[in-house]
C-alpha positions in Angstrom: -22.0 -33.1 -51.7 -20.7 -36.2 -53.5 -18.3 -39.1 -53.3 -14.7 -38.7 -52.3 -12.2 -38.6 -49.4 -11.0 -35.9 -47.0 -7.8 -35.3 -45.2 -9.8 -33.5 -42.4 -9.0 -34.9 -38.9 -11.2 -33.4 -36.2 -9.5 -33.2 -32.9 -9.2 -30.6 -30.0 -9.4 -27.6 -30.4 -11.6 -27.9 -33.5 -14.5 -25.4 -33.5 -17.8 -26.8 -34.7 -20.0 -24.4 -36.6 -23.2 -26.4 -37.4 -23.5 -28.9 -34.6 -24.6 -28.3 -31.1 -25.4 -31.8 -29.8 -23.7 -35.2 -30.2 -25.0 -38.7 -29.5 -22.2 -41.3 -29.4 -21.0 -44.5 -27.8 -17.8 -44.9 -25.7 -14.9 -45.3 -28.1 -11.5 -47.1 -27.9 -8.7 -45.2 -26.1 -6.4 -43.3 -28.5 -8.9 -43.6 -31.4 -9.8 -40.9 -33.9 -13.4 -41.3 -32.8 -12.5 -40.4 -29.2 -10.6 -37.3 -30.5 -13.7 -36.2 -32.4 -15.8 -36.6 -29.1 -13.1 -34.6 -27.2 -13.1 -31.9 -29.8 -16.9 -31.6 -29.3 -17.2 -31.9 -25.6 -13.8 -30.7 -24.4 -10.8 -33.0 -23.7 -10.9 -32.7 -19.9 -14.6 -33.0 -19.6 -14.8 -36.1 -21.8 -11.9 -37.7 -20.0 -13.7 -37.2 -16.7 -16.8 -38.8 -18.2 -14.7 -41.7 -19.4 -13.2 -42.1 -15.9 -16.7 -42.2 -14.4 -17.9 -44.7 -17.0 -15.0 -47.0 -16.2 -15.6 -46.7 -12.5 -19.3 -47.4 -13.0 -18.5 -50.4 -15.3 -20.2 -49.0 -18.4 -19.9 -51.0 -21.5 -17.7 -49.6 -24.3 -17.6 -50.0 -28.1 -20.3 -50.8 -30.6 -22.7 -52.7 -28.3 -22.1 -50.7 -25.2 -23.5 -47.7 -23.4 -24.0 -44.3 -25.1 -23.7 -40.7 -24.1 -25.3 -37.5 -25.2 -23.3 -34.3 -25.2 -25.5 -31.2 -25.2 
């Protein structure tokens, strides 16, 4: 632990070792945050969830709706 930077970019098919749940909001398309969510929940599954969120008119970004991946 400490201050610093990393070159780590988490994206599919990254394998998480210490995390089994994720609470997050809906992120911008093509963002690194969306890739993190896809790495955790699976690309196809997350894209289906985003499609449903768009269809149901969920709110995106910082003040929008959230999702829990368990």
